[in-house]
C-alpha atoms as one frame of an Amber mdcrd trajectory, in Angstrom:
protein
 -87.886 -90.923  59.932 -85.165 -91.624  56.986 -84.752 -88.472  55.222 -83.370
 -90.696  52.239 -83.625 -94.330  51.188 -80.146 -93.860  50.212 -78.010 -94.310
  53.441 -74.486 -94.670  51.559 -72.380 -92.111  52.931 -70.683 -90.088  49.986
 -68.096 -87.377  49.444 -70.074 -84.510  48.505 -68.471 -81.398  47.217 -70.402
 -78.382  46.584 -69.310 -75.247  44.033 -70.144 -72.205  45.041 -70.718 -73.410
  48.472 -70.673 -70.097  50.138 -73.995 -68.930  48.537 -76.689 -69.034  51.703
 -78.832 -71.676  50.223 -75.717 -74.007  49.195 -74.087 -73.501  52.837 -77.626
 -74.396  54.201 -77.501 -77.550  52.158 -74.083 -78.132  53.214 -75.051 -78.061
  56.788 -78.020 -80.836  56.358 -75.654 -82.949  53.850 -73.070 -83.000  56.889
 -76.195 -83.801  59.482 -76.714 -86.872  57.255 -73.098 -88.168  57.742 -72.170
 -87.033  54.324 -68.032 -85.933  54.340 -68.264 -82.296  53.052 -66.180 -80.068
  51.108 -66.499 -76.828  49.247 -65.430 -74.466  47.095 -65.775 -70.571  45.787
 -64.287 -68.005  44.853 -64.423 -65.788  47.545 -65.775 -66.186  51.337 -67.857
 -63.519  53.315 -70.179 -63.688  56.338 -72.576 -64.783  57.510 -72.138 -68.020
  55.552 -68.249 -68.259  55.997 -68.935 -68.057  59.331 -71.521 -70.697  59.815
 -69.145 -73.315  57.418 -66.368 -72.736  59.730 -68.272 -73.255  62.781 -69.439
 -76.661  61.005 -65.868 -77.290  60.649 -66.306 -77.652  56.519 -63.257 -76.853
  54.410 -63.857 -74.095  52.069 -61.387 -73.767  49.192 -60.870 -70.131  47.124
 -60.455 -69.832  44.698 -62.311 -72.405  42.346 -59.677 -74.396  40.635 -59.427
 -77.744  39.061 -57.261 -79.243  41.714 -59.980 -78.496  44.182 -61.847 -81.281
  42.656 -58.926 -83.922  42.996 -57.479 -83.943  46.454 -55.510 -86.738  45.564
 -54.657 -88.303  42.522 -57.665 -90.169  40.926 -59.651 -89.342  43.896 -62.887
 -87.419  42.625 -65.896 -86.640  44.766 -69.020 -89.218  44.798 -71.260 -86.079
  44.014 -70.454 -82.525  42.992 -73.062 -79.387  43.531 -72.811 -76.957  41.182
 -74.116 -73.181  42.589 -76.214 -71.060  40.191 -73.366 -68.954  40.028 -70.863
 -71.026  38.002 -71.461 -71.624  33.975 -69.312 -72.966  31.276 -65.382 -71.902
  31.882 -65.259 -72.447  35.455 -62.199 -74.404  35.806 -64.515 -76.827  38.186
 -67.382 -77.280  35.968 -64.815 -77.722  33.009 -63.057 -80.588  34.762 -66.381
 -82.013  35.896 -67.583 -82.665  32.530 -64.221 -84.014  31.679 -64.192 -86.381
  34.279 -67.636 -87.404  34.404 -68.027 -86.600  37.606 -71.967 -86.997  39.150
 -73.425 -83.497  39.475 -76.404 -82.030  40.134 -78.100 -78.841  41.417 -78.832
 -77.507  44.710 -82.533 -77.506  44.378 -82.633 -80.797  43.089 -80.510 -82.765
  45.885 -82.250 -80.816  48.227 -85.672 -82.251  46.614 -83.998 -85.554  46.883
 -82.808 -85.883  49.764 -85.148 -83.605  52.381 -88.575 -83.402  51.062 -89.687
 -86.290  48.782 -90.353 -87.983  52.176 -91.744 -84.864  54.139 -94.343 -81.701
  53.951 -92.933 -78.942  52.103 -94.415 -75.603  53.500 -92.518 -73.183  50.745
 -92.201 -69.576  51.209 -91.925 -67.746  47.860 -92.060 -64.120  46.825 -89.650
 -61.437  45.514 -89.161 -59.649  49.031 -89.989 -60.751  52.385 -89.712 -64.639
  51.774 -86.381 -65.023  54.237 -87.762 -63.284  56.769 -91.289 -65.196  56.399
 -89.486 -68.441  56.206 -87.745 -67.670  59.336 -90.446 -66.691  60.868 -92.894
 -69.677  60.510 -89.905 -71.776  61.517 -89.634 -70.390  64.858 -93.504 -70.204
  65.105 -93.374 -74.489  64.412 -90.224 -74.527  67.060 -91.995 -72.827  69.890
 -94.987 -75.042  69.112 -92.783 -77.833  69.684 -92.069 -77.020  73.114 -95.877
 -78.650  74.370 -96.482 -81.038  70.944 -92.914 -82.227  69.284 -94.425 -82.998
  66.365 -94.516 -79.571  65.188 -90.625 -79.156  65.481 -89.285 -78.610  61.723
 -86.637 -78.724  59.362 -85.753 -76.039  57.690 -83.684 -74.355  55.108 -83.513
 -70.216  55.103 -81.836 -68.189  52.601 -80.006 -66.385  55.518 -79.204 -66.782
  59.259 -82.263 -66.714  61.886 -81.174 -65.135  64.809 -83.364 -67.059  67.133
 -81.762 -70.421  65.923 -78.240 -68.959  65.286 -78.312 -71.084  61.902 -79.878
 -71.632  58.544 -80.743 -74.528  58.560 -82.250 -77.889  60.855 -83.031 -81.395
  60.390 -84.976 -83.286  62.474 -87.261 -86.599  62.155 -90.651 -84.634  62.102
 -92.740 -84.286  59.033 -92.026 -80.550  58.422 -90.128 -79.206  56.154 -90.012
 -75.671  55.719 -88.108 -74.261  52.881 -87.524 -70.897  51.342 -88.605 -71.006
  47.434 -86.314 -68.740  45.542 -87.350 -68.115  42.091 -83.867 -67.564  40.587
 -82.626 -70.025  38.545 -81.241 -73.719  39.299 -77.930 -74.004  37.551 -76.343
 -73.338  33.832 -78.168 -76.451  33.047 -81.243 -75.995  34.538 -82.507 -72.488
  34.024 -85.816 -72.993  35.775 -86.106 -71.347  38.902 -85.287 -73.292  41.922
 -88.593 -73.323  43.627 -89.752 -75.350  40.677 -88.260 -78.590  42.151 -89.601
 -78.304  45.943 -93.294 -79.419  45.481 -94.842 -77.635  48.005 -97.447 -79.135
  50.518 -98.801 -75.312  51.297 -97.584 -72.119  49.968 -96.743 -68.519  50.900
 -96.563 -66.166  48.352 -95.319 -62.471  49.166 -94.538 -60.188  46.530 -94.643
 -60.513  42.795 -92.398 -57.895  41.244 -89.572 -57.625  38.381 -86.417 -58.971
  39.555 -83.796 -60.910  38.713 -82.989 -58.994  35.266 -80.268 -61.381  33.858
 -82.682 -64.006  33.863 -86.119 -62.877  33.197 -86.938 -60.117  30.337 -89.814
 -58.863  31.786 -92.292 -58.629  34.625 -94.787 -61.261  32.377 -91.535 -64.120
  32.598 -91.342 -63.259  36.484 -95.095 -63.846  36.602 -95.270 -66.981  34.821
 -92.487 -68.558  36.490 -94.702 -67.720  40.017 -98.016 -69.007  38.111 -95.866
 -72.138  37.634 -95.402 -72.891  41.528 -98.944 -72.383  42.514 -99.785 -74.988
  39.667 -97.769 -77.355  42.131-100.003 -77.262  44.973-102.032 -80.007  45.345
-105.803 -80.090  45.791-105.486 -80.462  49.471-102.936 -77.932  50.096-103.249
 -74.420  51.074-102.209 -70.776  49.339-101.529 -67.540  51.512-101.166 -65.069
  49.102-100.728 -61.039  50.053-103.618 -59.238  48.812-102.248 -56.073  48.021
-100.586 -57.169  44.806-102.402 -57.168  41.615 -99.551 -59.195  40.358 -99.638
 -61.612  43.041-103.635 -62.285  42.500-103.241 -62.771  39.039-100.936 -65.612
  40.376-103.176 -67.300  42.035-106.489 -66.735  40.020-106.447 -70.456  38.818
-104.938 -72.143  41.544-106.447 -75.808  42.070-106.532 -75.527  46.301-107.455
 -73.013  48.766-106.441 -69.522  48.914-106.647 -67.378  51.557-105.185 -63.611
  51.440-103.814 -61.501  53.829-103.068 -57.723  54.055-104.543 -54.295  55.233
-107.759 -54.399  52.636-111.470 -54.901  54.141-111.605 -57.923  51.804-108.471
 -60.079  53.020-108.998 -63.490  54.916-106.637 -62.537  57.508-106.939 -58.271
  57.710-104.205 -56.318  59.630-105.705 -53.348  61.403-104.495 -50.667  64.108
-100.964 -51.287  63.097 -98.431 -49.174  65.073 -94.587 -48.903  66.713 -95.007
 -47.983  70.078 -91.876 -48.009  72.500 -90.060 -49.791  69.522 -92.779 -52.567
  69.495 -94.682 -53.204  66.566 -98.137 -53.981  67.312-101.268 -54.826  65.219
-104.872 -56.623  64.995-105.670 -59.611  62.948-109.079 -59.813  61.979-111.223
 -63.227  60.588-114.393 -62.809  59.027-115.030 -59.698  60.680-113.959 -60.989
  63.853-110.526 -60.233  66.028-108.722 -63.303  65.824-105.748 -62.167  67.794
-103.706 -59.021  68.776-100.052 -59.798  67.420 -96.457 -57.895  68.283 -93.115
 -57.967  67.486 -89.641 -56.155  68.117 -89.146 -55.657  64.317 -90.336 -52.662
  62.657 -91.836 -51.907  59.254 -95.205 -52.764  58.009 -93.625 -55.015  55.457
 -92.398 -57.328  59.024 -96.065 -56.905  60.166 -97.021 -58.335  56.727 -94.275
 -61.140  56.745 -95.515 -61.982  60.162 -99.596 -62.454  59.038 -98.376 -64.569
  56.358 -96.408 -66.701  59.132 -99.420 -66.857  61.825-101.778 -68.314  59.160
 -99.745 -70.406  57.450 -99.190 -72.224  61.456-102.527 -71.823  62.235-103.986
 -73.329  59.398-101.335 -76.648  60.709-102.689 -76.828  63.679-100.806 -74.027
  65.881-102.857 -72.394  68.598-102.812 -68.655  68.014-101.849 -68.258  71.611
 -98.547 -70.055  70.645 -98.146 -67.824  67.712 -98.462 -65.059  69.671 -95.643
 -65.775  71.889 -93.531 -66.804  69.033 -94.178 -63.742  67.043 -93.528 -61.860
  70.606 -90.168 -63.575  70.677 -88.894 -63.568  67.243 -85.321 -61.855  66.810
 -84.830 -61.031  63.195 -82.506 -62.395  60.329 -78.680 -62.064  60.209 -78.208
 -58.769  57.591 -82.209 -57.711  58.036 -82.354 -54.208  59.553 -79.119 -55.698
  61.786 -77.621 -52.895  64.307 -73.678 -53.381  63.486 -72.415 -50.949  65.659
 -73.616 -47.716  67.664 -70.133 -45.529  67.800 -70.056 -41.760  69.421 -74.251
 -41.624  69.178 -73.785 -43.136  65.304 -75.757 -45.732  64.724 -74.683 -48.287
  61.626 -77.453 -50.483  60.245 -76.614 -53.529  57.447 -79.059 -54.618  55.264
 -79.583 -57.143  52.542 -81.803 -54.490  50.440 -81.064 -55.197  46.897 -84.216
 -54.085  44.901 -86.044 -50.915  44.870 -88.867 -52.210  46.888 -86.882 -53.534
  49.287 -85.052 -50.169  49.862 -88.137 -48.297  50.243 -89.325 -50.743  53.221
 -86.295 -50.651  54.875 -85.729 -46.736  54.535 -89.307 -46.143  55.699 -88.729
 -49.003  58.805 -85.970 -47.084  60.013 -87.531 -43.582  59.499 -90.187 -45.418
  62.149 -87.921 -46.324  64.661 -85.272 -43.579  64.496 -88.080 -40.480  63.147
 -85.604 -37.576  64.801 -82.581 -39.336  63.112 -80.737 -37.873  60.214 -81.092
 -40.950  57.779 -77.889 -42.159  55.346 -78.640 -44.486  52.526 -75.075 -45.925
  51.661 -75.734 -48.295  48.523 -73.660 -50.851  46.097 -75.723 -51.272  43.553
 -74.529 -54.954  43.325 -78.018 -57.293  42.529 -78.217 -58.457  38.899 -81.158
 -56.165  38.821 -79.706 -52.978  40.502 -76.901 -53.002  38.438 -79.157 -52.427
  35.438 -81.205 -49.359  34.895 -84.461 -51.308  34.568 -85.266 -50.048  37.566
 -83.695 -46.703  37.705 -86.896 -44.177  38.003 -87.525 -46.571  41.222 -84.260
 -46.961  43.023 -84.356 -42.974  43.001 -87.687 -42.565  44.746 -87.224 -45.201
  47.210 -83.626 -43.499  47.795 -85.508 -40.275  48.456 -86.786 -41.397  51.654
 -82.962 -40.730  53.202 -81.389 -37.643  53.908 -78.223 -38.187  52.469 -77.415
 -40.901  49.739 -73.842 -42.207  49.135 -73.852 -44.334  45.600 -70.908 -46.822
  45.149 -70.058 -47.774  41.577 -71.496 -50.846  39.903 -70.415 -53.778  41.109
 -68.473 -55.917  38.105 -69.691 -53.086  36.006 -67.766 -54.587  32.641 -70.111
 -57.733  33.019 -72.866 -55.702  31.831 -73.647 -54.131  28.619 -73.291 -50.398
  28.651 -76.820 -49.418  27.004 -78.439 -51.941  29.648 -76.194 -50.600  32.855
 -77.026 -48.725  35.705 -75.042 -45.342  35.652 -74.776 -44.631  39.363 -73.940
 -40.328  38.596 -77.431 -40.503  36.755 -78.953 -41.510  40.177 -77.186 -39.325
  41.811 -77.822 -36.489  39.601 -81.664 -36.776  39.612 -81.582 -37.102  43.591
 -79.688 -33.508  43.694 -81.519 -32.337  41.422 -85.133 -33.187  43.297 -83.386
 -31.948  46.695 -81.675 -35.162  48.447 -78.247 -34.809  48.823 -76.111 -37.285
  47.093 -72.429 -38.197  46.229 -71.166 -41.118  44.582 -67.898 -42.552  45.837
 -66.453 -45.188  43.379 -65.718 -48.158  46.509 -66.138 -48.798  50.366 -62.777
 -46.881  51.060 -63.588 -43.914  49.247 -66.841 -43.869  50.947 -65.459 -44.879
  54.725 -63.279 -41.849  54.438 -66.137 -39.287  52.479 -68.888 -39.985  55.298
 -66.975 -39.839  58.484 -65.799 -36.628  58.888 -69.284 -35.569  57.868 -71.452
 -37.819  60.644 -73.222 -36.322  63.807 -74.280 -37.699  67.096 -77.776 -39.147
  66.506 -77.094 -40.056  62.545 -78.339 -43.340  61.345 -76.305 -45.019  58.884
 -77.846 -47.875  56.312 -75.588 -50.019  54.532 -77.409 -51.640  51.597 -75.908
 -54.603  49.361 -76.408 -57.952  49.041 -73.071 -58.594  48.890 -69.570 -58.009
  51.202 -69.116 -54.568  50.021 -65.134 -54.748  50.165 -65.358 -54.954  54.138
 -67.466 -51.555  54.777 -69.380 -53.331  57.887 -65.922 -53.711  59.650 -64.328
 -50.736  58.077 -66.882 -47.889  59.011 -67.030 -49.160  62.576 -63.327 -48.915
  62.769 -62.960 -45.416  61.316 -66.158 -43.882  63.408 -64.026 -45.484  66.302
 -60.819 -43.147  65.682 -62.752 -40.110  65.375 -64.921 -40.698  68.578 -62.393
 -42.440  70.634 -63.876 -41.170  73.987 -66.987 -41.986  73.186 -69.208 -45.161
  74.434 -69.762 -47.372  71.249 -71.203 -51.268  71.238 -70.007 -53.172  67.821
 -71.164 -56.483  66.369
């Protein structure tokens, strides 16, 4: 089937191309035959690697000249990422020259979703992993029934696919629904552009403090998404959250709940980690539906998998296929990813950028490495963590680690002092509560500070939703210097 009635090939430029969704959209547009260029402030893995493999040129930094490679030669269309605002040189050039522009979410809808059946995965936590799981289930199902093979767009690189996007001539398009705003000219959440046929809703908590005034504003956004699901559709919703319950209570379609409670439509029981494998039962209407297992640790990942299983089952995928797919599911880049094992020290990278996500990441690592001394190295980088609104929750989450190291707040000058997180306060509170914590200003200071202190058997979890000034490469390099004769592996 055609993804769009407009078959004219265009030069499309993406300003802010290294964002996860923007890079994925760039790949989809290239598959349609368009000529793609892009620009960004700074590129870092994994999306910079993906764009390089695709042969899509990325210009750094933002500049008016990026939009005019030759005199009078402008792109047919510019996609403006939500990180750009007035004052950005490319935004100003676009407006001055009246170059046609749009947002990532609007173009995704227009080019790829309108003639397909969008299955949207949304929530303040877990949506990237859940989207990846759902896409992999459909991909495995396609081995026996090709009509199941999905198109997808994921906010991260799914390791089973080695990519964050796929385009197929089938009906199903699985898309991660982001609640963040769409663009400087469209302050509504991206997911309101996607008009889901069916929806998974994982969690609803206060996040994105830069655009949502409070929890009520976040819930309003999710309620609007729920209101877009047609009567014939389905919402698979987590049953362990009063906020989720409130958001789905006025849905016009079927709502099925998943979780650990006795009332859940998809009830999880007997959850355990055995020899590095997560195993649990799923019960339906008091009857054992299936026994599932996967290699990813953590109760949160089992919840994600159960949500994906429920959605896939409703769309006609056999439970045996679902179980097989989850059993072979790997992970998503930057989610509990082992970056190096050097001298008995394990370095983990995780995207956790909210106190709840940090808590679940550290809980999972505790389960996998029960005897290890666990380090949490955190860069307060997200727009929520850079603010003190969730400071007490952050302290409680970080206490799950044995040693905590905080970096300085990323671009702290952009946050008013009265709103800004002061990491020295977090460190002080942790030490008062008995958790060893230090504040070190940047990646170089952190590496210099912790390499002499780590010991074989330690696990170092690096938590950031950005490049963290290259710490993922710097720390393993210094560990190799300290343990030159040790067996090591690094990714």
